[in-house]
C-alpha positions as CSV (number, residue, x, y, z in Angstrom):
1,M,161.0,-35.7,-82.4
2,N,163.1,-36.2,-79.2
3,N,166.8,-35.4,-79.2
4,P,168.8,-38.6,-79.7
5,I,171.2,-37.7,-76.9
6,D,168.4,-37.2,-74.4
7,W,167.0,-40.6,-75.4
8,L,170.4,-42.3,-75.0
9,L,171.0,-40.6,-71.6
10,G,167.5,-41.7,-70.5
11,L,168.6,-45.3,-70.9
12,F,171.2,-44.8,-68.1
13,S,169.1,-42.7,-65.7
14,L,166.8,-43.7,-62.8
15,D,163.5,-42.1,-61.9
16,I,163.6,-41.4,-58.2
17,G,161.5,-39.6,-55.7
18,I,162.8,-38.1,-52.4
19,D,160.5,-37.4,-49.4
20,L,162.3,-35.2,-46.9
21,G,159.8,-35.7,-44.1
22,T,159.9,-34.4,-40.6
23,A,160.4,-37.8,-39.0
24,N,161.8,-39.9,-41.9
25,T,163.5,-39.5,-45.2
26,L,162.5,-41.9,-48.0
27,V,163.9,-42.5,-51.4
28,H,161.8,-44.4,-54.0
29,V,163.3,-45.7,-57.2
30,K,161.0,-46.6,-60.1
31,N,160.5,-50.4,-60.5
32,R,162.4,-51.0,-57.2
33,G,160.2,-49.3,-54.6
34,I,161.5,-47.7,-51.4
35,V,165.3,-48.1,-51.2
36,I,166.0,-45.8,-48.2
37,N,163.8,-45.3,-45.2
38,E,165.8,-43.6,-42.4
39,P,165.1,-41.2,-39.6
40,S,165.7,-37.5,-40.6
41,V,168.4,-37.0,-38.0
42,V,172.0,-35.8,-38.3
43,A,174.6,-36.0,-35.5
44,I,177.2,-33.2,-35.7
45,D,180.5,-33.0,-33.7
46,I,180.8,-29.4,-32.7
47,S,184.0,-29.9,-30.7
48,S,186.1,-30.4,-33.8
49,R,188.7,-27.7,-34.0
50,R,188.4,-27.4,-37.8
51,R,184.7,-27.3,-38.5
52,N,181.5,-28.9,-37.4
53,K,181.8,-32.5,-38.6
54,V,179.0,-34.9,-39.4
55,K,179.4,-37.9,-37.1
56,A,176.3,-40.0,-38.1
57,I,173.1,-39.9,-40.1
58,G,169.8,-41.7,-40.0
59,S,169.3,-44.6,-37.5
60,E,172.8,-44.3,-36.1
61,A,172.4,-40.6,-35.4
62,K,169.0,-41.2,-33.8
63,E,170.6,-43.6,-31.3
64,M,172.8,-40.7,-30.2
65,V,169.9,-38.3,-29.4
66,G,170.3,-37.0,-25.8
67,R,173.9,-37.9,-25.5
68,T,176.5,-35.2,-24.8
């Protein structure tokens, strides 16, 4: 017999799959399909005095490729 707490928590959870591909990152949610399909790109600001700072991810970061 399953644990009742596990059963209850299962009512509030989502079954998801994440594909961290070379070109694109996809997230699939059961019964909803693909909910995220973005380029696997991160733009980082290395000029920040504190630390390297993430400026953009996905499509927005891909538009920055090649810029200085």
